N, C-alpha and C positions, 0 to 999 in steps of 0.2 A: 440559419447556419446549416451547411451541408458537410457531410463527412465522406471522404474517399478511403479506399483500402490502400494500405502501404504496398500491397502486391499489384494494385492497379488493374485487376481483372474482374472486379465486382462493381456493380452500379453504385453511384453516390446515393446517400440516404440522409434524411433529417435526423435530429436528435432522438426523436421517439423511436424510429426504426433502428437506429444504431444501438440504443439502449436495450431494446427488446431482442434484437438478434445477437448482441454480445460480440460476435466475431463475423467478419464477412465470409462468404462462401469460399473465397479463394485462399483462406487461412491467413490473410494479412491482419492488420489491425486498423481500426478506424482512426482517422486523423482529420482535424478541421481543415476545410479548404482555405480558410484565411485565419490569421491570428488577430483578433480584435485588440485595439489599443486602449489602455486605461487612460482616463483624463488626468490632467494635472490637478484639477479640483479634487478628484478622489484621493490622490496621493497626499495633498495638503491637508485634507480633512480626516485622514486615517485616525489620528489620536482622539478625535471627538466621536468617531463612529462606533456603534456596537459591532460585535463580531458578526451578528446576523445581517446587519446592513452591509458590511464588507462582503460577506459571502454572496448576498443577493446581487450586488453590483458586479462582482467578478464573474459570476456564473451566467448572468442574464444573457449576454450576447451569444454564449455557446448553446443555450437552450432555445433561443429565439421565441417563436410563437407556439412551440410544442407544449408549453405549460403557461397558463395565464399568470399575470403578475401576482395576484393575490395568493394563489396556491404555491407559486414558487417562493414567495416570501415566507409562507408557513413552513414549507419544506426546509428552507435554509435555517429558520429559527429552531426547528426541531433537531436539525443536524448538528448545530454548534451550541447546544444548550449546556455545555460544561466548560470549564476553564482551560486556557492554553497559556499558562504563565511563563514568562521569560525570566529565568533565574540566573543570576550572576554566580559563576563558580570561582573565577579569579579576575584579575584586571583585564584579561584579553579574551576570555572565553565565557560565553553564556549558553545556557541550555534552554531550548524551547521544549517544555514538557508537554508531550502529546498523549500522556497516558492517564488523563483524568476522566475519561469516558467510561461507559459501562463495562467494557472488556479490557480496560487498562492498556490500550494500545492505539497507535495512530490510525489503524485501519477502521476505527469506529466512525470516523467522519465519512469516508467513502461508502461504507456499508450502510450507514443510516440514510445518506442522500439517495443512494441507489434504491434501497428498499421502498422509500417513499415515492420515488419516481415510478417504480413498477406498480405500486398500489394505485397511483394516480392514473397511469395508462390503462391498467386492467387488461384482460384478455378473455376472449370467449372460449379459450381452451385452458386446461389446467397447466400451470406454469411450473417447470422444474428449474431451479437455480443450481447450477453445478459450479463447484469451486475446488481448486487445488490449493493446499496451504502448506507452508513450511513452518507455520507456528501461529502467527497472530491473525492472519486474514480469516481463517476458518471460524475462530471464536467471534470475531466482529460480525461476520456475515450471519452466523448462527443466531446471535443476539438480535441483529437488525431485522431478520426475517421471521424470527420465532413467533408463532401464533398468527401470522398474516394469512387471512383466508385465501384459498385458491392457489397458494404457493407452497411447493415442496422444496426442501433444500437437501442437496447431497454434497457432502464434504469429503474430499480425498486427502489423507495425510499420511506421511511416511512412518512406518512402524519404527518405534524406538528413537525417533529423531525430533520429537517435540518434547517440551518439558512437562512435568506432572500437572502444573496449573493449566498450561495450554491444552493438554488432552482433556482435562476436566471440563474446560469451556466448550470443547467440541462434543463431548459424549454424555453430558448430564442434562441437556435440555429436553431431548426426546420430542414427542409430538410430531411436528412437520419437519424436524431436523434429523437427518440420517448421517451418522459418522461412519466413514469407511476407512479402515486401517489397511494401507497397502504395503506389502512386503517389498519395499523398494525405497528410492530416494525421491525428493521433491520433483526433480525433473521427470521422473517416471509418471508421477501424479499429473503433472502439467501436460505431458504428452498425451496421456489417456483422456484428459479433459478436452483438449483440442480436437482429438480424434472423434470423440462423441459429439462435439458441437458441429462438426462437419459431416456427420452421418445422416444422410438424407432419409433413411428409414426411420431413425429416431425422430427427426424433425417432422416427419409426416404423421407421427402418432402422438406426440406431446410437444408443447411449446418449451423448448430447452434454451436457456440462456446462461451466460457466464457471470459470476460475481467476482472474478479475479480482476486485477487492474487492467487487463486487456479490454474490459468494458469501459466505455467512456464515462458512464455515470459513476463508476468507481474511481477512475483516474483523474478526471478534471477537477473534482472538488478538493483534491489535495493541494491545489493552488492556495486555498484559504490559509494554510499554515504560514506561508511566507508573508502574506499581507498582514496577518495578525502579529507575526514576529516584528515586522517593520513598524507597526503601530506602537510597539513597546520599546523600540530601539532608539538610543540616543547617539548622535554622531554620524560620521560618514557611513555610506551604505556598507553593510556587513558582508563578509564572506559566509556563505552557507555551506556547512559540511554535513553531508547526509549519509547515514548508514545505508548502504545500497546492496540489494540482492537481485530483485527482479526489475529494478530501475524505474518503477512507476513514480515513486515519491520525488526523486531528484528530477525526473523528466517533467513533472508538473511544476517544479520550481523554475526550471529552465524555460518552460512555456510562459510562466508568469513574468519572468525577466524579459522575454521576447515581446511581451505585450506592453512593456514599459515600466515594470516594477524595478526600482533601483536595487542593485546588488553589487558587491565588490568581487564576486566570483563564486564559482561552485566547485566543490570538491566531493567526488564520490568516494566514500570511505568503504572499502571492501575488506572482507576477511581473506582467507587463503584461496577463495574462489575468485581468481584474479583475471578473468577473461577480458574485462574492459580495461584495467590497467595495462595489460599486455597489448591490447589493441592500440591504445594511445601511445605505447612505446614503439611498436613495430609496424602499425598500419595493417596488420593481419588479424581478422576476427576469426577466432578458432575456438568454438564451444568445446567444453571439456566435461567429463563426468563430475558431478558435484562432490565436494569434499566436506565431510562432517566437521564442524567446529563448535566452539562454545557459543558463538553468535549464530545460532541455528537458523533463525528466520532469514538469514542472508546466504544460506547454503544453496546457491543457484549457479549452475554451470553454463546455462544458456538463457540469459535474462530476456524475457519476452519483450519488455518495453524499450530495449535498446534501439530497436528499429525506429521507434518514435523520436529518440534522441537524434538519430541520423537524419530523420525527416526535418527536424527543427533547423539543422545546419546544412540543408540542401544536399545531404549525403556527400559532403566534401570533407575529406579527412582533416585538412588543415584548419577548416572552420571549426570542426569538432574540438580539435586540440586547443584552439584559442578560447572556446567557450566553456570547456570542461577539463578538469584535471581529475585523476583517479590514482589512488594508492592502495596497496595491499598490506594489511596489518595481521601479524601472526597471533595465534592463541596466547603465546607467551607474552607478547607485547600487550595484548588485551588485558590479561590478568594483572600484569605489572601496573598498567595504567589504572585499573580499578583500585588497586591497593594504594598507589601513590595519591590519587585524588581523594580517597577517603581519609588517608592519614594527614594530608596537608590541608585539605579544605573542608572535610567533614561531609562531602557530598557522595551519595551512593549512585554510581553509574551502573546501568545494566550492561551486559556484554556488547550490545549493539551501540549504545551511546559511547562506550569506552573506545570502540574502534574509531568512531567519529572524533572523539576528543584527541586521541593520539595522532590522527591524521592532520587535524587542524593545528595542534601544537607543533608538530614537525614542520608545518608549512611556514611557521614564524609569522602568521597573520592573525589578526583579531577577528572575531566573528561569532557566529551562532552554530552550535551543534543541535541537531534534532534528536531529542531523547524520545525514542519511538515506543518504548514499552516500560511498564512498571517493573522495578527490580524483583518484586515478589514472584514474577512469572518464571524466574530462572533459578534452577537449583544451584548453578555455578556461583551465584552471588553469595550464598551461604558458605559454600566450600572455599571460595577465594578470600572473602573478607572476614569469615568467622563470626558473622552477625546474622540475626534473623530479621530480614526486612519487615517493616510494618505490614500486616496483612489486612487489606481492606475487607469490609464486611461482605462484599459480593463474593470474594474468594472463600471466606470462611463458610458461607452458606453452601457452596458447592461441595464441600467435603462430605456432607451427609447425604447427598443425592446419589441414587443408583446410576451407574455408568453403563451405557449401551453402545455397542459398535459392531460393525460387520468387518471381519478380517478376510482379506483376499490377496492372491498373488497379483502380479502385473498381468492383467487379463482384460482386454477390451470387451470381449463377449460377456463376461460376468458383469462388468460395469453396465453394459447395455441392458442386461436383464434387471439390474437394480433400478436403473432409471425408468424403464418401461413398467416396472411394478408400481410406480407412483401414479400411473394413469387412472 
């Protein structure tokens, strides 16, 4: 499999090069030259297959010969070694719980897959993995790469805009993980990370790659969720309603659908950051400064992965509208939904899952919402529902660890100094 840049000014590369580089030099995103098709046999056998077997069959054509079959099977097994239960909330909506991994968020899958690919590929230079996070990505990447020899991790996160548990997951590991608190918003962190990745001086002195979903080894494994959900689903193909911020997750679902996975449709559930819903309404893509909400991991005003959505549909507006719908849900609607679902069904939604639930309910369709993070990660759950979500042991253990971080303004030069200090 070869990958081209969405900006079409960089050479095509294989899976190994795309993973190691993270982002093409022309600042586009890597995208597969062709979309492999899943077999009818695979779809029929889903209920009998293990999650690891599904992951291997889905990702194999994208990896090609960059990783041998035995090692790819091992990587897939280690990536999905926790549960992804499909839980019925009511007669029309079920939740695919993606928060049973080590950092209680859906980002665990991509981070674990990518970290193991990097370990397999190795490098003769010290590798620095750079990631910008609006909440959950950073914790998953930190856990996925913590203690890996020859790899340093630098995580950028916006000051005051991640939850207490999210910040603990970023700042309490230490070792080869450096947490950097930026006095700005997520979009500032993302812009700084992209600038560093395209800085030729940095690249000449250290091997720098990205662990955001701009990296194909983080993005592509997210297809696993949708096949695992379908494995557990009964009836006609479901509508998938996905909490959407940077659009990597739903784009992976759309890619799985384009490869032949049945689906009744895709709904991007957004918070007040409504750039994509507005695009689908007007045809004009107009990035905006991000707005802080209680579903903070989705506070993205210029979603990087939307360019991949456009690629999937040939950059044709009418095709995008046919394949994807998107809605914006306010904080007030989100909080009301959390209360209603808890009172009526006894199910505790986190603020991101609540956005998806409301969007799917309003569509009058039945299907699956993706519950992307454990409720304990969000202070708003306690404030809105008046309950204390069950605290997993991994969270309790973090409370006693020392927290370490570097605080800085929006400053590319200072970030460069931090990265180069890892050489």
